[in-house]
N, C-alpha and C positions, 0 to 999 in steps of 0.2 A: 625246626618243626614250626609250622605256622599255627595260628590260633585255631583253625578248623581241625588240624591234626591233634592239638592238645585237647580240644573238646571231645573228640572221638576216643582218645586215650582215657580220659576221665570217665566217660560213659562205659567203656569196656571194663575198667577197673571196678566200677560199681556193679555191673552185671555179673562179673566173675565172683565178686565178694558175696553177692546175694545168693548165687548158685551154691557156692561152697557152704555158706552159713545155713541155708535151707537143707542141703544134704546132710550136714553134720547134725542139725537139729533133729531131723528124722532118724538118722542113724543112732541117736542117743537113746531111742526107745528100743533098740535091739541090743542093749548092753549085756544082756544075759547070754548072748550067743558067742561072744568072743571078747577077749580083753582089750583088743584095739577098738572095738565098737564101744566098749564101756568108757574108754577115755573121752569119747565125744560128749559124755554126759556132763562133764564138769565145768563147761564154759557157758553156762546159761546166761550169766551176766553180760558176757561179751557178745553172745548171739543177740540178746535183746538190744543192746546199744547199736550194733552194726545194722540190724534190721530197721531200727528207727531212723538211722542215717539214710538207709536205702529208701524209706518212705519219703523223707524230705527231698531227697535228690530226684526221685522219679515223679514226685509232685511238681517239682520245678521244671523238669523237662517234658512233663505231660505224657508220660508213657504208662498207659493203663495196665498193660500186661505185667510189667515188672513192679508196678505199684501194688497190684493185687498179690503178687508172689511175696513181696516185702511185708505186706499186711498179714498174710498167712503165717510167715515166719515169726513176725512179732507176736502174734496171737498165741501160737503154740509155746513160745518161750515165756510169755507173760503169765500163762496158766501155771507155770512152774515157779515163777518168781514172786508173783503178787501175794500168795498166802503168807509169806514171811514178813509182809508189811501190814498185815491185818492184825490189829491188837486184840488180845483176848479181853474178857471182861475186866475192867479195872476195879479192884477192890482194895480199900485202904486197910493196912494192917499196922499194928504197933511197930515202931522202928526198932525196938529192942529185940524183935523176933527175926530181924534180918541177918543173914549170914552171907558174907562176901567170899567168893572164890576167885583166885587169880591163877591162871594156868599159862604156862609158857614153854614152848619148845626152844630151849636156849641155843641150839645148834652146837654140835660137839666141837667145831673149830672156832667158835666165837670166843674171844677173850675180853670182851667189854663187860666185865663182871659188874662194875660199879653201876652201870646204866640199869641193870635189872634190879640190883639191890636197892637202889634209890627209888625205883618205881614201886617195888613191893611195899616199901615203907610209906611212900606217898599215898598209895591206894588203901593202906591200912586193912588189907584183906585178913579174914579170919583163917582161911586156909590158902596155901600157895602150893601148887603142883608144878613140878618142873620135869621136862622130858629131855632126853639125850644128855643126861648129867654124866660128865666124865669125872675122873679123879680130881682134876684141877677145879672143876665146877663144884664138886662136893666139898672141897676145902674152902673155897670162897663163900659158899652158902652158909658156912658155919657162923658167919657174921650175923645171920638172922636169928641165931639161937638166943640172943639177948631178948628178943621180942616174941619169939615163937618157942615155947617151952617144950613142945612135943614134935618130934620129927622121926622120920625113917627114910632110909635110902636103900634101894635095891639096884645093884649093878650086875652086869654079866658081859662077858666078851662078845664083841660084835665083829665077826669076821667080814661081814658085808662091807664094813667101813675100813677097819684096820684091826688085824688080829691082836695087836698089842694095846688096844684101847678098850677099856670097860665103859659101858654106857648103861644108863638106867633111868629110873624114876625116883624123884625125891618128893616127899610130902612134908610140908611144914605147917604146923597148926598151933593156934592159940588155945584150942579146945583139946582136952585129953583124947588121945587115940586109943581105941580098944579093938580087940579081936583082929589085929593086923596079921595079914598072911600074904603069901606070894602065890598067885594062881597061874597054872598053866592052862590057858584057854585057847585051844586050837593049835598049840605049838608056836614056835618062833619066840618073839619077846614076851616075857612074863608080864602079868597084870598085878598091880598092887591093890589089895582089898583091905579096907579098914572101916571103922565106924566111929561116930561121935554121938553124943547126946545133946539134943537141942530142945529146950522147953519140955523136958521129960519124954521126948520122943527120940527113937534111934534113927539115925541117918546113915545108911551104908554108902560107901564111896568106892567106886572102881576107877583107878587111874591107869590108863592103858595107852599103848602105842603100837597098833597093829602094823603089819608089814606094808611097805610101799607097794601099791598095786601095779607095778610096771613089770612086764614080762609075764609069761605064763605061770612060773613058779611063785613069784611074789603076789600075783593076782589071786591065785588059788589059795595061798596061805592067808592073805588078808581076809578073804571071804570066809574061810573056815574059822578064823579068829572071831570075826563079827558074829557068825552063827553061834559059836560057843558062848560068846558074851551074852547074847540074847537068851540062850538056854539057861545060863547061870542066873540071870535076872529073874526068870520065871519061878525059881526056887526061893527067891528072897521074899520075906514077909514085911520088911521094913521099907520106909521111904528110901529111894536110891538115886544117886547121881553117878552117871558115867561121864568121865571127863578125860580129855587128852587129845593128842594129835591122832585122829582116826584114819588119816590118809584117804579120805573119801569125802565127796560133797553130798549135799542133800538130794541130788538128782539121780544118783546111781541107784539101780534096782536093788543092789545089795544093801545100801543104806536103808532103802524103803523097807526091805525085809527085816532089817534089824529093828526098825521102829515098830513095824507091824507085829513082830513076834515078841518083842519086849514090853510093849505098851508104853514106852517112854515118848517124850516129845522134846523138840529142840528148843533150848532157851533163847534162840534167835527169834522165835516166832513173835511177830509184832514189832521187832526191832530192826528188821532189814537183813541184808545179806552178810554184812560184816566180814569181808574177805580178810584172810590172815596170811596167806602164802601165795607167791613169794613176795616178801616185803619190799624187795628191791625192784620189783616190776609191778607197780600199782595197777596199771591198766590190764594186766593179765592175772591179777591176784584172784584167788578163789577161796571159798570157805572150807577148810579141811580140819580146823581145830574146833572141837565141839564140847558143849556142856549139855548132856541129855539128862532129863529129869523125869521122875515118876509123876503120875497125874495129881497126886495130893500136894505137889510143890508148885508154888506160884513164883514167877520170875518178875522181879521188880525192875531190873535193868540188865541189859547186856551191852557191852561195848568192847572195842579193841583198845589195847594199850598203846603206849609209845614205842617207837623202834628201839630195840635193845641190842642192835648189832647182829641179831639172828636173821635167818631167812623167814622166820615166823614172827608175826606180831602177837603179843599176849592177848588173852581174852579174859575179860573181867565180868563176872556175873553175880548179881545180888539175888538171893533166893529167900523165900519164906515157906516154911512147912505149915500147912493149914491144920486146923483142928480135926478135919474129917478123916 
């Protein structure tokens, strides 16, 4: 192939890419109509990056039509992305009021136990929440009991993975846990509910892992679980944190319903996208692990942790409950 042929091929690749990205970006607004359309919601980071590349390329080749289409595509995606880079009002609070959460989907097949244990100790979190905890993981996590005096583990058979494997959620805390219960919110995997006392105030915690929204059944089950979580929150009088692998990004209409109906906000706000899955494909990684908090909670910092051998990166969040 000669140079002219290569240039035409590159041009065609960029045109096809921008067409696909634009169509997917528009389809993402129709996610309520079908689970396949909802899947297009989750790649806003990638759409933004590809549309920016399109702008640079079509500027270079001086094609006004495709430049405008690329600008349009960039704009509609930036409107969804930029809010997570806008910092809320920065107010200084005493450091002794800060509480650190570490959450990690450990991945049930992962056997690199020491990498997670070391990171939990390094981050010195006050509470650590683990998802997809197998019997093997439950045994290895006992090493944390020296530093975390309060813990609970709920496991249940997971036929979707392996009928012989128990999976669940483990909560390890340096602060006494109270009123701990297992909630059936929308069916499927159960949610762990517990409370702690911070500076004389009660903080409720929901650790949850809704269904993976692939296929009609999983899609409907996940959305039902999210709806029930929101309904549960409306009956809570205390400050609340919802934490875990929610299997959804911030751009899904069902995530937006959860936020609207619950009154929570994402701890990522002001700290960026912080994609967490899949950890082995950074360029395709999306944010599906979340820490959602009530309006009387201020987020000091949110960041991703180091790779622990799982398909998810940990998410580490520092919170302060205000006096209001």
